[in-house]
N, C-alpha and C positions, 0 to 999 in steps of 0.2 A: 622300563622307564618311560614308556610311551605316554599314555594319557593318565589323568588322575582317576583314582577309584572313587566310588560313591562316598566313602568315609572322608576323603580329602575335601570333597565339595561340601559335605555336611559341616565339617569343622570351619571351613571358610565362611559359610553362611552363618554359623553361630557367632563367629568373631565379628562379622559385619553387623549382625543384629545387636550384639552387645555394645559395639562402638556407637552406632547411630540410633539405635532404637527402632522399633517397628513403626512408630508414628512418623518419624522423619522420612523414612523410606516410602511410606504410602503417600505422604504429602508430595514428595519429590516425583513419584510416578503420576500423581494427579496433575501436578503442574506441567509435566512433560506431555500428558495427554491433552491438556487444555491448549498448550502451545501448538501441538500438531493440528488440532481442530481449527485453531485460529489461522494457521498457515494455509490449510486447505481451503478455508472460506475465502481468504484474501486472493488465493490463486484463481478461484472460480469467479470472483468479482473482476479480476483483471482480464480474463479471457474475452468477455464481450467487448470491452473497450478496444482490445487489440484487433478483433475481427472487424469492428466498425471502421477503425482507422485504415485498414487495408482495403476495404470495399468502397470507401468514400472517394469521390473524384477529387482531384486537387483543387484548391480554391483559386478562383480567377483573381488576378490582380488588376487594379485600375491604374491607368497611367497617372503619374503624379506631377508631371511637368519637370521631372529631373532630367539630367543629361541623357539625351538619346530618346526621349519620349515626348509626345505632344503634351502641351499644357492643358490641364482640365479647366473648363470654364468656371469662372468664379461665381459663387452663389451670392445673391444680394444679402447683405446683413440686415436683419430685422431686429429692431429694438422696441421694447415696450416700456412706457413710462407710466407709473402709477403715482397718483398723488395721495398723500396721507393727510388726514385731517389734523389740524394743529391741536396740540394737547393743552 
């Protein structure tokens, strides 16, 4: 009673082919292969981003004048006015 014989596997294969048809099975396998390729491609795209994030130094923060830090000097506001000709 251990494993199935070759005849058992051939009967199972025949039943599966009759139920689903060979076209559906080949389409399913093609979709599976496309999904695996897409997954591998996305994993390769993510790897350089992760290595750059680990090797980049942390960003320096400017004091904003909030509690506990000196106030940053205010920059002079510049405004430009343009005149439009009357229509």
